[in-house]
C-alpha positions as a Markdown table, in Angstrom:
| # | Residue | x | y | z |
|---|---|---|---|---|
| 1 | Met | 88.9 | 249.0 | 44.7 |
| 2 | Thr | 90.9 | 249.8 | 47.8 |
| 3 | Ile | 92.6 | 247.2 | 50.1 |
| 4 | Arg | 89.9 | 247.9 | 52.7 |
| 5 | Glu | 87.1 | 247.2 | 50.2 |
| 6 | Glu | 88.8 | 244.0 | 49.2 |
| 7 | Gln | 88.9 | 242.9 | 52.8 |
| 8 | Glu | 85.3 | 243.8 | 53.2 |
| 9 | Ala | 84.4 | 241.7 | 50.2 |
| 10 | Trp | 86.4 | 238.8 | 51.6 |
| 11 | Glu | 84.4 | 239.1 | 54.9 |
| 12 | Ala | 81.1 | 239.0 | 53.1 |
| 13 | Gln | 82.2 | 235.9 | 51.1 |
| 14 | Tyr | 83.9 | 233.9 | 53.8 |
| 15 | Leu | 82.6 | 234.8 | 57.3 |
| 16 | Ser | 79.6 | 233.1 | 58.9 |
| 17 | Gln | 76.2 | 234.5 | 58.1 |
| 18 | Tyr | 76.0 | 235.4 | 61.8 |
| 19 | Ala | 79.2 | 237.4 | 61.8 |
| 20 | Ser | 79.4 | 241.1 | 62.1 |
| 21 | Leu | 80.7 | 242.6 | 58.8 |
| 22 | Ser | 82.9 | 245.6 | 59.0 |
| 23 | Arg | 81.0 | 247.4 | 56.2 |
| 24 | Asn | 77.7 | 247.0 | 58.1 |
| 25 | Ser | 79.0 | 248.7 | 61.3 |
| 26 | Ala | 76.6 | 251.0 | 63.0 |
| 27 | Gly | 79.4 | 253.5 | 62.8 |
| 28 | Arg | 81.0 | 256.1 | 65.2 |
| 29 | Asp | 79.6 | 259.0 | 67.1 |
| 30 | Arg | 81.8 | 261.3 | 64.9 |
| 31 | Thr | 81.8 | 260.5 | 61.2 |
| 32 | Glu | 85.3 | 259.9 | 59.7 |
| 33 | Ile | 86.6 | 259.3 | 56.3 |
| 34 | Pro | 87.2 | 255.5 | 55.8 |
| 35 | Cys | 90.7 | 254.2 | 55.8 |
| 36 | Asp | 91.9 | 252.9 | 52.4 |
| 37 | Ile | 93.7 | 250.0 | 54.0 |
| 38 | Arg | 92.0 | 249.0 | 57.3 |
| 39 | Thr | 88.4 | 248.0 | 58.0 |
| 40 | Glu | 86.5 | 249.9 | 60.7 |
| 41 | Tyr | 87.2 | 247.2 | 63.4 |
| 42 | Gln | 90.9 | 247.1 | 62.5 |
| 43 | Arg | 91.1 | 250.8 | 63.1 |
| 44 | Asp | 89.4 | 250.4 | 66.5 |
| 45 | Arg | 91.9 | 247.6 | 67.4 |
| 46 | Asp | 94.8 | 249.8 | 66.5 |
| 47 | Arg | 93.5 | 252.8 | 68.4 |
| 48 | Ile | 93.1 | 250.7 | 71.6 |
| 49 | Leu | 96.5 | 249.1 | 71.2 |
| 50 | His | 98.2 | 252.5 | 70.9 |
| 51 | Ser | 96.2 | 254.1 | 73.7 |
| 52 | Lys | 97.8 | 255.2 | 77.0 |
| 53 | Ala | 95.3 | 253.3 | 79.0 |
| 54 | Phe | 96.3 | 250.0 | 77.3 |
| 55 | Arg | 100.0 | 250.6 | 78.1 |
| 56 | Arg | 99.2 | 251.2 | 81.7 |
| 57 | Leu | 97.7 | 247.7 | 82.0 |
| 58 | Lys | 101.1 | 246.2 | 82.3 |
| 59 | His | 101.5 | 247.7 | 85.8 |
| 60 | Lys | 98.0 | 246.9 | 87.1 |
| 61 | Thr | 97.3 | 244.0 | 89.4 |
| 62 | Gln | 95.3 | 241.0 | 88.2 |
| 63 | Val | 94.8 | 239.2 | 91.5 |
| 64 | Phe | 98.0 | 239.3 | 93.6 |
| 65 | Leu | 99.0 | 242.7 | 94.9 |
| 66 | Ala | 102.7 | 243.5 | 94.3 |
| 67 | Pro | 103.6 | 239.8 | 93.7 |
| 68 | Glu | 107.3 | 238.8 | 94.0 |
| 69 | Gly | 108.1 | 237.1 | 90.8 |
| 70 | Asp | 108.0 | 237.8 | 87.1 |
| 71 | His | 105.5 | 235.2 | 86.0 |
| 72 | Tyr | 102.3 | 236.3 | 87.8 |
| 73 | Arg | 99.6 | 237.7 | 85.5 |
| 74 | Thr | 99.0 | 241.4 | 85.2 |
| 75 | Arg | 95.9 | 243.1 | 83.7 |
| 76 | Leu | 97.8 | 243.3 | 80.4 |
| 77 | Thr | 98.7 | 239.6 | 80.2 |
| 78 | His | 95.2 | 238.8 | 81.1 |
| 79 | Thr | 93.9 | 241.0 | 78.3 |
| 80 | Leu | 96.3 | 239.2 | 75.8 |
| 81 | Glu | 95.2 | 235.8 | 76.9 |
| 82 | Val | 91.5 | 236.8 | 76.5 |
| 83 | Ala | 92.3 | 238.0 | 73.0 |
| 84 | Gln | 94.1 | 234.8 | 72.1 |
| 85 | Ile | 91.3 | 232.5 | 73.4 |
| 86 | Ala | 88.6 | 234.7 | 71.8 |
| 87 | Arg | 90.3 | 234.7 | 68.4 |
| 88 | Thr | 90.7 | 230.9 | 68.5 |
| 89 | Ile | 87.0 | 230.5 | 69.0 |
| 90 | Gly | 86.1 | 233.2 | 66.5 |
| 91 | Arg | 88.3 | 231.8 | 63.8 |
| 92 | Ala | 86.8 | 228.3 | 64.2 |
| 93 | Leu | 83.2 | 229.8 | 64.0 |
| 94 | Arg | 84.2 | 232.1 | 61.1 |
| 95 | Met | 83.3 | 235.3 | 63.1 |
| 96 | Asn | 84.9 | 238.7 | 62.7 |
| 97 | Glu | 88.3 | 238.3 | 64.4 |
| 98 | Asp | 89.1 | 242.1 | 64.1 |
| 99 | Leu | 86.0 | 243.0 | 66.0 |
| 100 | Ile | 86.8 | 240.2 | 68.6 |
| 101 | Glu | 90.3 | 241.5 | 69.1 |
| 102 | Ala | 89.2 | 245.1 | 69.4 |
| 103 | Ile | 86.7 | 244.2 | 72.1 |
| 104 | Ala | 89.1 | 241.9 | 73.9 |
| 105 | Leu | 92.0 | 244.4 | 74.0 |
| 106 | Gly | 89.6 | 247.2 | 75.3 |
| 107 | His | 87.5 | 245.2 | 77.8 |
| 108 | Asp | 89.6 | 246.0 | 80.9 |
| 109 | Leu | 90.9 | 249.5 | 80.1 |
| 110 | Gly | 88.9 | 250.9 | 83.0 |
| 111 | His | 90.3 | 248.7 | 85.7 |
| 112 | Thr | 91.7 | 250.4 | 88.8 |
| 113 | Pro | 95.1 | 249.9 | 90.4 |
| 114 | Phe | 95.2 | 247.0 | 92.9 |
| 115 | Gly | 92.6 | 244.9 | 91.1 |
| 116 | His | 89.1 | 244.4 | 92.3 |
| 117 | Ser | 90.0 | 245.8 | 95.7 |
| 118 | Gly | 90.6 | 249.1 | 94.0 |
| 119 | Glu | 87.4 | 248.9 | 92.1 |
| 120 | Ser | 85.5 | 248.1 | 95.3 |
| 121 | Ile | 86.7 | 251.1 | 97.3 |
| 122 | Leu | 86.2 | 253.5 | 94.4 |
| 123 | Asp | 82.6 | 252.3 | 94.1 |
| 124 | Lys | 82.1 | 253.2 | 97.7 |
| 125 | Leu | 83.9 | 256.6 | 97.4 |
| 126 | Cys | 82.4 | 257.9 | 94.2 |
| 127 | Pro | 78.8 | 259.3 | 94.6 |
| 128 | Glu | 78.0 | 257.9 | 91.1 |
| 129 | Gly | 79.4 | 254.5 | 91.9 |
| 130 | Phe | 82.2 | 252.8 | 90.0 |
| 131 | Ala | 82.4 | 249.7 | 87.8 |
| 132 | His | 85.3 | 248.8 | 85.6 |
| 133 | Tyr | 83.2 | 247.9 | 82.6 |
| 134 | Arg | 81.5 | 251.3 | 82.6 |
| 135 | Gln | 84.9 | 253.0 | 83.2 |
| 136 | Ser | 86.4 | 251.1 | 80.2 |
| 137 | Val | 83.7 | 252.7 | 78.0 |
| 138 | Arg | 84.4 | 256.1 | 79.5 |
| 139 | Val | 88.1 | 255.7 | 78.8 |
| 140 | Val | 87.5 | 255.1 | 75.1 |
| 141 | Glu | 84.7 | 257.7 | 74.8 |
| 142 | Val | 86.0 | 260.5 | 76.9 |
| 143 | Leu | 89.3 | 260.2 | 78.7 |
| 144 | Glu | 91.7 | 259.2 | 75.9 |
| 145 | Lys | 93.1 | 261.9 | 73.6 |
| 146 | Asn | 92.7 | 264.7 | 76.1 |
| 147 | Gly | 89.0 | 264.4 | 76.4 |
| 148 | Arg | 88.2 | 263.6 | 72.8 |
| 149 | Gly | 88.1 | 259.8 | 73.2 |
| 150 | Leu | 89.0 | 257.2 | 70.6 |
| 151 | Asn | 85.7 | 257.5 | 68.6 |
| 152 | Leu | 85.3 | 253.7 | 68.4 |
| 153 | Thr | 82.5 | 252.0 | 66.6 |
| 154 | Arg | 79.3 | 251.2 | 68.5 |
| 155 | Glu | 79.9 | 247.4 | 68.2 |
| 156 | Val | 83.3 | 247.6 | 70.0 |
| 157 | Arg | 81.9 | 249.9 | 72.7 |
| 158 | Asp | 78.9 | 247.6 | 73.2 |
| 159 | Gly | 81.2 | 244.5 | 73.5 |
| 160 | Ile | 83.4 | 246.3 | 76.1 |
| 161 | Leu | 80.4 | 247.4 | 78.2 |
| 162 | Asn | 78.8 | 243.9 | 78.1 |
| 163 | His | 81.8 | 241.7 | 78.7 |
| 164 | Arg | 80.7 | 241.3 | 82.4 |
| 165 | Thr | 79.0 | 238.1 | 83.6 |
| 166 | Ser | 75.5 | 239.8 | 83.5 |
| 167 | Gly | 76.2 | 241.5 | 80.1 |
| 168 | His | 74.3 | 240.8 | 76.9 |
| 169 | Pro | 76.4 | 241.9 | 73.9 |
| 170 | Ser | 74.6 | 242.8 | 70.7 |
| 171 | Thr | 77.1 | 240.9 | 68.5 |
| 172 | Leu | 78.2 | 237.3 | 68.6 |
| 173 | Glu | 81.8 | 238.5 | 68.7 |
| 174 | Gly | 81.0 | 240.3 | 71.9 |
| 175 | Trp | 79.6 | 237.1 | 73.3 |
| 176 | Ile | 82.8 | 235.3 | 72.4 |
| 177 | Val | 84.8 | 237.8 | 74.4 |
| 178 | Arg | 82.4 | 237.6 | 77.3 |
| 179 | Phe | 83.0 | 233.8 | 77.5 |
| 180 | Ser | 86.7 | 234.1 | 76.8 |
| 181 | Asp | 87.2 | 236.5 | 79.7 |
| 182 | Lys | 85.8 | 233.9 | 82.2 |
| 183 | Ile | 87.8 | 231.1 | 80.6 |
| 184 | Ala | 91.0 | 233.1 | 80.8 |
| 185 | Tyr | 90.8 | 234.3 | 84.3 |
| 186 | Ile | 89.6 | 231.1 | 85.8 |
| 187 | Asn | 92.5 | 229.2 | 84.3 |
| 188 | His | 95.3 | 231.7 | 84.7 |
| 189 | Asp | 94.2 | 232.5 | 88.2 |
| 190 | Ile | 94.4 | 228.8 | 89.1 |
| 191 | Asp | 97.9 | 228.8 | 87.6 |
| 192 | Asp | 99.0 | 231.8 | 89.6 |
| 193 | Ala | 97.4 | 230.4 | 92.8 |
| 194 | Ile | 99.4 | 227.1 | 92.4 |
| 195 | Arg | 102.6 | 229.1 | 91.7 |
| 196 | Gly | 101.9 | 231.2 | 94.8 |
| 197 | Lys | 101.2 | 228.0 | 96.9 |
| 198 | Ile | 97.7 | 229.1 | 97.7 |
| 199 | Phe | 96.5 | 225.6 | 96.8 |
| 200 | Lys | 97.6 | 222.6 | 94.8 |
| 201 | Glu | 96.1 | 221.1 | 91.6 |
| 202 | Thr | 95.0 | 218.1 | 93.7 |
| 203 | Asp | 93.0 | 220.5 | 96.0 |
| 204 | Ile | 90.5 | 221.4 | 93.3 |
| 205 | Pro | 87.4 | 219.3 | 93.8 |
| 206 | Lys | 87.0 | 216.3 | 91.5 |
| 207 | Val | 83.5 | 217.4 | 90.6 |
| 208 | Tyr | 85.2 | 220.1 | 88.5 |
| 209 | Thr | 88.4 | 218.4 | 87.4 |
| 210 | Thr | 86.6 | 215.2 | 86.2 |
| 211 | Val | 84.6 | 217.3 | 83.7 |
| 212 | Leu | 87.1 | 220.1 | 82.9 |
| 213 | Gly | 90.4 | 218.4 | 83.2 |
| 214 | His | 93.4 | 218.1 | 85.6 |
| 215 | Ser | 95.6 | 220.9 | 84.3 |
| 216 | Val | 95.3 | 224.4 | 83.0 |
| 217 | Arg | 96.0 | 223.1 | 79.5 |
| 218 | Gln | 93.3 | 220.5 | 79.7 |
| 219 | Arg | 90.7 | 222.9 | 81.1 |
| 220 | Leu | 91.4 | 225.5 | 78.4 |
| 221 | Asn | 91.1 | 222.8 | 75.7 |
| 222 | Thr | 87.9 | 221.4 | 77.1 |
| 223 | Met | 86.1 | 224.8 | 77.5 |
| 224 | Ile | 87.2 | 226.2 | 74.1 |
| 225 | His | 86.2 | 223.0 | 72.3 |
| 226 | Asp | 82.8 | 223.0 | 74.1 |
| 227 | Ile | 81.9 | 226.5 | 73.0 |
| 228 | Ile | 83.0 | 225.9 | 69.4 |
| 229 | Asn | 81.1 | 222.6 | 69.2 |
| 230 | Ser | 78.0 | 224.0 | 70.9 |
| 231 | Ser | 77.9 | 227.2 | 68.8 |
| 232 | Ile | 79.0 | 226.2 | 65.3 |
| 233 | Gly | 76.4 | 227.0 | 62.7 |
| 234 | Gln | 74.2 | 228.6 | 65.3 |
| 235 | Pro | 73.0 | 232.2 | 65.7 |
| 236 | Arg | 74.3 | 232.3 | 69.3 |
| 237 | Ile | 77.4 | 231.6 | 71.3 |
| 238 | Val | 76.8 | 229.1 | 74.1 |
| 239 | Met | 78.4 | 226.5 | 76.3 |
| 240 | Ser | 76.7 | 223.2 | 76.8 |
| 241 | Pro | 74.6 | 223.4 | 80.0 |
| 242 | Gly | 76.6 | 220.9 | 82.0 |
| 243 | Met | 79.9 | 222.5 | 81.0 |
| 244 | Glu | 78.8 | 226.0 | 81.9 |
| 245 | Glu | 77.4 | 224.9 | 85.2 |
| 246 | Thr | 80.7 | 223.2 | 86.0 |
| 247 | Met | 82.7 | 226.3 | 85.0 |
| 248 | Gln | 80.5 | 228.5 | 87.2 |
| 249 | Gly | 81.0 | 226.1 | 90.0 |
| 250 | Leu | 84.7 | 226.2 | 89.7 |
| 251 | Arg | 84.6 | 230.0 | 89.6 |
| 252 | Ala | 82.6 | 230.0 | 92.8 |
| 253 | Trp | 85.1 | 227.6 | 94.4 |
| 254 | Leu | 87.9 | 230.0 | 93.3 |
| 255 | Phe | 86.2 | 232.9 | 95.0 |
| 256 | Glu | 86.1 | 231.1 | 98.3 |
| 257 | His | 89.6 | 229.6 | 98.1 |
| 258 | Met | 91.6 | 232.2 | 96.2 |
| 259 | Tyr | 90.0 | 235.6 | 95.8 |
| 260 | Leu | 88.9 | 235.7 | 99.4 |
| 261 | Asn | 92.0 | 233.9 | 100.7 |
| 262 | Glu | 94.0 | 235.8 | 103.3 |
| 263 | Arg | 97.3 | 235.6 | 101.5 |
| 264 | Pro | 96.5 | 237.4 | 98.2 |
| 265 | Lys | 94.2 | 239.8 | 100.1 |
| 266 | Ala | 96.7 | 240.5 | 102.9 |
| 267 | Glu | 97.6 | 244.0 | 101.5 |
| 268 | Glu | 94.1 | 244.9 | 100.4 |
| 269 | Gly | 93.3 | 247.1 | 103.4 |
| 270 | Lys | 96.5 | 249.1 | 102.9 |
| 271 | Ala | 95.7 | 249.5 | 99.1 |
| 272 | Gln | 92.2 | 250.7 | 99.8 |
| 273 | Gln | 93.4 | 253.2 | 102.4 |
| 274 | Leu | 95.9 | 254.5 | 99.9 |
| 275 | Ile | 93.2 | 255.0 | 97.3 |
| 276 | Thr | 90.9 | 256.6 | 99.9 |
| 277 | Ser | 93.7 | 259.1 | 100.9 |
| 278 | Leu | 94.4 | 260.0 | 97.3 |
| 279 | Tyr | 90.7 | 260.5 | 96.6 |
| 280 | Gln | 90.2 | 262.8 | 99.5 |
| 281 | Tyr | 93.4 | 264.7 | 98.7 |
| 282 | Tyr | 92.4 | 265.5 | 95.1 |
| 283 | Leu | 88.9 | 266.4 | 96.1 |
| 284 | Glu | 90.4 | 269.1 | 98.3 |
| 285 | His | 93.2 | 270.0 | 95.9 |
| 286 | Glu | 91.5 | 270.1 | 92.5 |
| 287 | Asp | 94.3 | 272.3 | 91.2 |
| 288 | His | 96.8 | 269.5 | 91.7 |
| 289 | Leu | 95.1 | 267.3 | 89.1 |
| 290 | Pro | 96.8 | 267.0 | 85.8 |
| 291 | Glu | 95.7 | 269.6 | 83.2 |
| 292 | Glu | 93.8 | 267.1 | 81.1 |
| 293 | Tyr | 91.6 | 266.2 | 84.0 |
| 294 | Arg | 91.1 | 269.8 | 85.1 |
| 295 | Lys | 89.8 | 270.5 | 81.6 |
| 296 | Leu | 87.1 | 267.9 | 82.0 |
| 297 | Ile | 85.8 | 269.9 | 85.0 |
| 298 | Glu | 86.3 | 273.3 | 83.5 |
| 299 | Arg | 85.3 | 272.8 | 79.9 |
| 300 | Arg | 83.0 | 269.7 | 79.9 |
| 301 | Gly | 81.3 | 270.5 | 83.3 |
| 302 | Glu | 82.1 | 267.1 | 84.7 |
| 303 | Lys | 81.6 | 266.6 | 88.4 |
| 304 | Lys | 84.8 | 266.9 | 90.4 |
| 305 | Glu | 84.2 | 263.6 | 92.2 |
| 306 | Arg | 83.8 | 261.8 | 88.8 |
| 307 | Val | 87.0 | 263.3 | 87.5 |
| 308 | Val | 89.0 | 262.4 | 90.6 |
| 309 | Cys | 87.8 | 258.8 | 90.2 |
| 310 | Asp | 88.9 | 258.9 | 86.6 |
| 311 | Tyr | 92.4 | 260.0 | 87.5 |
| 312 | Ile | 92.8 | 257.5 | 90.3 |
| 313 | Ala | 91.3 | 254.6 | 88.3 |
| 314 | Gly | 93.8 | 255.3 | 85.5 |
| 315 | Met | 96.8 | 255.0 | 87.7 |
| 316 | Ser | 99.0 | 251.9 | 87.7 |
| 317 | Asp | 99.7 | 250.2 | 91.0 |
| 318 | Ser | 103.2 | 251.6 | 91.0 |
| 319 | Tyr | 102.1 | 255.2 | 90.2 |
| 320 | Ala | 99.4 | 255.2 | 92.9 |
| 321 | Ile | 102.1 | 254.1 | 95.4 |
| 322 | Tyr | 104.4 | 256.8 | 94.1 |
| 323 | Gln | 101.8 | 259.5 | 94.4 |
| 324 | Phe | 100.9 | 258.5 | 97.9 |
| 325 | Glu | 104.5 | 258.6 | 99.0 |
| 326 | Glu | 105.0 | 262.0 | 97.3 |
| 327 | Leu | 101.9 | 263.4 | 99.1 |
| 328 | Phe | 102.0 | 261.7 | 102.5 |
| 329 | Val | 105.3 | 260.1 | 103.4 |
| 330 | Pro | 107.9 | 262.5 | 105.0 |
| 331 | Lys | 111.2 | 262.8 | 103.2 |
| 332 | Ser | 114.6 | 263.1 | 104.6 |
| 333 | Trp | 115.8 | 266.7 | 105.1 |
| 334 | Lys | 119.3 | 267.7 | 104.2 |
| 335 | Gly | 120.8 | 271.0 | 105.2 |
């Protein structure tokens, strides 16, 4: 018996009857020889962790565009916080932590530079539209490995696609990540907003803090415990009705007082103009796209507009600024 087979046997014996067992995976689009050490979901986690798209997350905005300070969240730190919260819930419920971690690490791979402002402008520019959750799937299915993709299991790709608020994952592990994403960004965005002096802890309405808690630590503890207590021994992942209603109310309050606040959005117009300029430039200068993207047009027959969106969406904030400066900002001339 291989190490992988021993782990699969352990899963069958220990995990909840509602957990997704690695040996029961629906598989990959391209059949591969099983690893002798790692389960299928462990392989997926490792492929995502070693991908180029994952490394770029460290230079992508979460909420604040180009924040001054080392402690504001990036898309990478958000991803790690989601993974930690989801694994805590998953372990308590005896779900498959490897599947949870793979989905969590991959859920935001398709996010654009400059946060949701970048996503919004690409959605307007691209004829097919743009949404980061669909782009995350496109990253793992097509864009990584020079057009070959990562060949992930169907369960991981389903969890990535359905992590959005309106999503309906096919596995309970996917539902755990879906909830954990909301819990993570609500709480760390509050933390960043307080650090950035957008508002104070005491400004948060008592209708939310009375139920959820008066600090990030308390709110995390409350929400995580509620999901575990509401879901344990059940064939579904849920929050208690009052808790979920309060969480959604706090999320709506954040949109009004933080996400739409003038201070974090002050540079949004400039960021969107930058992306628009890059998009128009590469549409007119297809030959200036990197070779791996030109091949998508030449060999796969992908639409030019789609591939230009792929290239720009994959940029980090800093690289998008660099490309803009290279293309549009005059340089000093030395004789």
